[in-house]
C-alpha positions in Angstrom: 0.0 0.0 0.0 1.4 3.4 -1.1 1.5 6.1 1.6 0.3 9.5 0.4 2.9 12.2 0.6 2.2 15.9 1.1 4.0 18.5 -0.9 5.4 20.0 2.4 6.8 16.6 3.5 8.3 16.1 0.1 10.0 19.5 0.1 11.2 18.9 3.7 12.7 15.5 2.7 14.7 17.3 0.0 16.4 19.4 2.7 15.7 22.5 0.7 13.0 23.8 2.9 14.8 24.4 6.2 13.0 27.7 6.9 9.6 26.0 6.4 10.6 23.0 8.5 11.6 25.4 11.3 8.4 27.4 11.0 5.8 24.6 10.9 7.6 21.3 11.0 7.7 18.4 8.5 4.9 16.3 9.7 1.5 15.2 8.5 0.0 18.7 8.6 -0.9 19.3 5.0 -3.0 22.0 3.3 -2.9 21.0 -0.4 -3.0 18.0 -2.7 0.4 16.7 -3.6 2.1 19.0 -6.2 -1.1 20.8 -7.1 -0.2 23.4 -9.7 -0.1 27.0 -8.4 -3.1 29.2 -9.2 -1.2 31.0 -12.1 -0.6 27.7 -13.8 -4.1 26.2 -13.6 -6.0 25.5 -16.8 -9.6 26.5 -17.0 -10.9 22.9 -16.5 -8.6 22.2 -13.6 -9.5 25.5 -11.9 -13.2 24.9 -12.3 -12.8 21.4 -10.8 -10.7 22.8 -7.8 -13.3 25.6 -7.2 -16.1 23.1 -7.1 -14.1 20.9 -4.7 -13.4 23.8 -2.4 -17.0 25.0 -2.5 -18.2 21.5 -1.5 -15.6 21.2 1.2 -16.7 24.4 2.8 -20.3 23.6 2.5 -19.8 20.4 4.4 -17.3 21.8 6.9 -19.5 24.8 7.9 -22.9 23.2 7.1 -23.5 26.1 4.7 -25.0 25.2 1.4 -24.4 28.8 0.1 -20.6 28.5 0.4 -19.1 29.2 -3.0 -15.5 29.8 -4.0 -14.9 31.9 -7.1 -11.8 33.1 -8.9 -12.9 36.3 -10.6 -9.9 37.8 -12.3 -8.6 41.3 -12.5 -10.7 43.6 -14.8 -9.0 45.5 -17.6 -8.5 49.2 -17.1 -8.6 48.8 -13.3 -5.8 49.7 -10.8 -7.1 49.9 -7.3 -6.0 52.5 -4.8 -6.9 53.3 -1.2 -6.7 56.5 0.8 -7.3 57.2 4.5 -8.1 60.5 6.0 -6.2 60.6 9.3 -8.0 63.8 10.4 -11.3 61.8 10.5 -10.2 58.4 11.9 -11.5 58.0 15.5 -9.7 54.8 16.3 -13.0 52.9 16.9 -11.6 49.7 15.2 -14.9 49.0 13.5 -12.9 48.4 10.4 -10.9 45.7 12.1 -14.0 43.7 13.1 -15.7 44.2 9.7 -12.6 42.8 8.1 -12.7 39.7 10.3 -16.4 39.1 9.5 -15.9 39.6 5.7 -12.7 37.7 5.3 -13.3 34.6 7.5 -10.4 35.1 9.9 -10.2 32.6 12.7 -12.2 33.9 15.7 -10.3 32.1 18.5 -7.0 32.9 16.9 -7.9 36.6 16.6 -6.1 37.1 13.4 -6.5 40.7 12.3 -5.4 42.0 8.9 -5.9 45.6 10.0 -3.9 47.0 12.9 -4.9 50.5 14.3 -2.1 52.4 16.0 -2.7 55.1 18.6 -0.2 57.9 18.3 0.4 61.1 20.3 -0.1 64.4 18.5 3.0 65.9 20.1 5.1 63.2 18.4 3.3 63.0 15.1 3.7 59.8 13.1 6.3 58.0 15.2 6.1 54.3 15.4 8.4 54.2 18.4 5.6 55.8 20.5 2.7 54.0 18.7 0.3 51.9 20.8 -1.6 49.1 19.1 -3.2 47.9 22.4 -4.9 51.1 23.5 -8.2 50.5 25.4 -9.7 53.7 26.7 -13.4 53.9 27.7 -14.1 56.1 24.7 -12.3 57.2 21.6 -10.9 59.4 20.3 -8.8 60.5 23.2 -7.5 64.0 23.6 -4.0 64.5 22.3 -4.2 61.3 20.3 -4.7 60.4 16.7 -5.0 57.0 15.0 -3.2 55.4 12.1 -4.7 52.2 10.7 -2.2 49.9 8.9 -2.9 47.0 6.6 -1.2 45.6 3.5 0.0 48.5 1.4 -0.4 46.6 -1.9 3.1 47.8 -2.9 4.1 48.2 -6.5 7.6 47.2 -5.6 6.6 44.6 -3.0 9.4 43.1 -0.8 7.1 40.2 0.1 6.8 39.1 -3.5 10.6 39.3 -4.0 11.3 37.3 -0.9 8.9 34.4 -1.4 11.1 31.3 -2.3 8.4 29.4 -4.1 6.5 32.2 -5.9 3.4 31.8 -3.7 2.7 35.5 -3.6 2.5 37.9 -6.5 0.9 41.1 -7.7 -2.2 41.0 -9.9 -2.9 43.4 -12.8 -5.3 45.4 -10.7 -2.6 46.0 -8.1 -3.7 43.5 -5.5 -0.9 41.4 -3.9 -2.3 37.9 -3.4 -1.3 34.6 -1.8 -1.8 31.2 -3.2 -2.6 29.4 0.1 -2.1 25.9 -1.6 1.4 26.9 -2.7 2.6 28.7 0.4 5.1 26.6 2.5 4.8 28.8 5.6 8.4 29.8 5.7 7.4 33.4 6.7 10.1 35.0 4.5 7.5 37.4 3.3 6.6 38.4 6.8 10.2 39.2 7.6 10.5 41.3 4.3 7.3 43.3 4.8 8.3 46.7 6.4 4.6 47.3 7.5 4.1 44.2 9.5 1.0 43.5 7.4 1.1 39.7 7.0 -0.2 37.1 9.5 0.9 33.5 10.0 -2.0 31.1 10.6 -0.9 28.9 13.5 -4.1 26.9 13.6 -7.1 25.9 11.5 -9.4 28.9 11.5 -12.3 28.5 14.0 -15.4 30.2 12.5 -18.9 29.6 13.8 -21.1 28.3 10.9 -23.5 31.2 11.3 -20.6 33.7 11.0 -19.1 32.2 7.8 -19.1 34.6 4.8 -20.2 32.1 2.0 -19.0 34.4 -0.8 -15.4 33.5 -1.1 -12.5 34.0 -3.5 -9.7 31.5 -4.2 -7.1 34.1 -3.5 -9.0 35.9 -0.8 -11.3 35.0 2.0 -11.7 31.3 1.7 -10.8 29.8 5.1 -7.1 29.4 5.2 -5.4 26.2 6.2 -3.0 25.9 9.1 0.6 26.9 8.4 0.2 29.6 5.8 0.6 33.4 5.6 -2.5 35.5 5.0 -3.1 39.2 4.5 -5.5 42.0 3.3 -6.5 41.6 -0.4 -8.7 44.8 -0.6 -11.6 42.3 -0.2 -10.9 40.9 -3.6 -14.2 38.9 -3.5 -16.1 42.3 -3.3 -14.0 44.8 -5.1 -13.7 42.7 -8.3 -17.5 42.8 -8.4 -17.6 46.6 -8.2 -18.2 46.8 -4.4 -16.3 48.6 -1.7 -14.0 46.7 0.8 -15.7 45.9 4.1 -13.6 48.4 6.0 -14.7 51.2 3.7 -18.4 50.3 4.1 -18.3 50.2 7.9 -16.3 53.3 8.7 -18.7 55.6 10.6 -16.9 58.8 9.7 -16.0 58.2 6.1 -12.3 58.3 6.6 -11.6 55.6 4.0 -11.6 56.1 0.3 -11.3 53.4 -2.4 -11.6 53.1 -6.1 -10.0 52.7 -9.5 -7.1 55.1 -9.9 -7.3 54.9 -13.7 -10.8 56.3 -13.6 -10.6 60.2 -13.7 -14.0 60.4 -12.1 -13.3 58.1 -9.1 -13.2 59.3 -5.5 -9.7 57.9 -5.0 -8.5 59.9 -8.1 -10.0 63.1 -6.7 -8.1 62.6 -3.4 -4.8 61.9 -5.2 -5.2 65.0 -7.3 -6.6 67.4 -4.7 -5.1 66.4 -1.4 -1.6 66.3 0.0 -1.1 62.5 0.3 1.8 60.6 1.6 2.8 56.9 2.0 4.4 55.1 4.9 8.2 54.6 4.8 8.5 56.2 1.4 12.3 56.0 1.7 12.1 52.2 1.2 10.8 52.7 -2.4 8.0 50.1 -1.9 5.6 52.4 -3.8 2.4 51.6 -1.9 -1.1 51.9 -3.4 -2.3 52.8 0.1 -2.2 56.6 0.7 -2.7 58.7 3.8 -3.8 62.4 3.9 -5.3 65.0 6.2 -8.6 66.2 4.9 
C-alpha cells in the first residue's frame, strides 16, 4: 500500500525547505494536494474542478449550502487604490472587526489583517511611540490620533521578491495575493514586509457556521489552512465585483476612500489630485497603493 505524501513533506525531505521546517515542522499537517499546480498555472478545466471541490468542502465543513468559492480575475483598465483621512479616523476599530467578518479570519486565533495604532499628536507619526493595544473607555482620546495599517499593496513589494516558491505575487489590478495551496509557511514574506501587514496562521481557523461569509474567492477570503501566511486583499471577493471593501463600508466617519485610480471620475483619483497625500516609509521605495492624507 502506497502512503500518500504531502508536498510539504516532500520538500522537507529534500532538505531545501529548512525555513519552512523550522516554521511549521515536517509532519502530517498538510494543506494542499500533492504537487497541485499553483493558481497562475491552472488550466480552465482544472481551476473549475478545484473551485467546485473547495466549495463542496466548505459547504460540508460549515454546514452552509451557500458557500461558494470563485476566482474572478482582474478587470481590464482597473488599478485599485486606497486612501485614508487621518483627520477623521477616531480609532474605533470597527474596520478591524468588519474585516474579520468579511474575510473569514479565525475567531479564536484573533487574526487581524488591520492594525490600528494610537499615536500622540505631540510626536506625530512616530512608530516608536505607537500603541496598538490602546483600550480607553471612549475614543478618540484628547491629544491622540489614529493610524490604521494593513497591506499597502506595494508596486515594488518586498514580500513578492522574498517568497522562495512564488506563492505571492501582484495581480494586474494591483492587489498582492497569496496562493494558500502553494505557500510553504516559511514566513520570509513576513520578515520582508516593512509594514508588519502579514499574519501567520498557526491553527485551522475556527469560524462559527453562522458567521461564515459564504461568498469566497480562491485568492482571498476562503478559510485558510493551518501553516500559511495571509493578509489583506482589498476584499478581492467584493471589489472585483464593483463593491467597496468591508472596512470602507463600515467606517462611521467616512475616513476611508477606495476606487479605480485609472478612472478620472473616481473618488480615489480626486483625493490623489486634490489632497496632499503621503505613503508610509517612502524612503524604502516600496511604492504603496495605500495613501494617507489630512482632509
